[in-house]
N, C-alpha and C positions, 0 to 999 in steps of 0.2 A: 541284339536288341529285342526285347519282348514288348509287344504292344497288346494290351488287353483291356477289356472293360474294367473300370475301377470305380471306387467309391470316392467322390469328391470330398467326403468328410474325413478321410484319412489325414493325419497330421501333416505329413510331408506334402501331400497334394494341396491341402488348405494353404500352406505357406506359399507354394508356388502360385496358387490362384490369387493370393493377396499381392504377390509381386506383379502378376498380370494386371490386376485392378489398378495398382499404383502406377504402372507404366501407362495404361490407357488413360487414366484420369489426369496424369501429368501432361499428356500430349493431345488431349481433346477436351473441348468444353463439356461440362456435365451433361447437357442435353443431347450431345452427340457421342456419348460414351456408351456403347451398346454391349457391355460385358454382362454375361449372365451371372446372377448371384447364385448362392448355394441352392436356394429353392428352385431356381430356373434350371440348374444343372441336374437336379433330382426329378424334374418333370418327366412324366411317362413318354413324352415324344422326343426326349433327348437321350442319346447314348454317349456317355463320357468314357474316354480312354486315357490311359497313361502309358508312357514309354519308359522302360527301365533297362539299364545296363548293369548286370550283376546285382540286381535288386535296387540299385540307386535310381531315383526318379530323375529323368532328364527332359521330359516333355509331357504335355497334355494337349488334348483336343476333344471336340465334341461334334456330333452330328445331330442336328435338330430336324425333325420331320415337319415340313411346312404343309405338305399334302402327299397324296399317294405317289406322286411322280417327282416331287421336288424336295430336296434337302438343303440345309444350310450348315456350313462349317462355322463353329463357334469355339471360343475359348482356346485358341491355338497359342501355345507359349512353350518356348524351349529355355531351359536354364542357361544362363549366360556362359557358363564354362563349356557347354556342349554345342554352342552355336557354330555353324559352319561344318558340322560333322555329319549332316544328313538326317538329323533327328526330325526336324520339321517336315522334311520331304517324306520321310517314312510314315509319320503320323498322317499327313495328307493322303498319301497313297492308301494307307490302311482304311481311312474313313471313306475314300472314294470307292474302294472295293466293297465296303459295307453298304454303301449307297447302291451300287450295282446289284449286290445280292438281294437288296430289298425291292429292286425293280424301279428305282428312281430313274428318271430320264434326264434330270438336270440337278446340279449342285451349285449353289451360289454362296456368296459371302460378302461381308462388308468389312473394310479395313480403313484405317486412317489415311488421309491424303498428304500429310506433311512428312518431312525428312525422317523422323524416327520410325516411320512405317515403311521406308524404302526396302528394307530387307524382306519384309513380309510380302510386299508387292512383287518383288523379284521371285520369291519362292512360288507364289501362286501363278505368276506368268509362266515360269518354267514348268509347272505342273499342267499347263494347258488352259488355264482360266483366261478369259478375256473380259474387257469392260462391258458393262451393261447398265441399263437404267435401274433405278431403285426398285426393289421387289418387296413383297410382303408389306410390312408397315413402315418401311424406311421412306425417307423423303430426300429430295435433291437438296444438297447443302455443300458448302465449300470444304467441309471437314471429313467427308466420306468418299470412298471409292467403292463402287459395286462391281463385282466380278461374277462370272458364271461359267460353267463348263457343261456341255452336253455329254452325256455318257453313252458309250456304245452298248 
């Protein structure tokens, strides 16, 4: 599997991001759907990556810099046919290494709190994330779970 910085405007990536948006918006109220749009993914404080196997897109993710010591995982999505094959974990590990290389001391994320997000929650828990209070501009609400991980 190759995980590299990618352009979210690529056709296959845009289609997967549309799937990601559809999933999030189908399972969260609009005011609690925190998916980055294309402009957000192209922001200078966001690094967007894709995972490919034999050139075929299997997953995406992003690391957003909140400040010099704190990053946020965003836009994590694995194609349905590749779920359970370690793609999501590989992207998380790649982004965590990128955060370490940048000197971040902590990486956090927001995910949904209902059943469709259980697999994501299990992935993040297995990667060493634990629950935390809302961070950055997020607020307490019944639709979100906030997780964080301190980096070595």
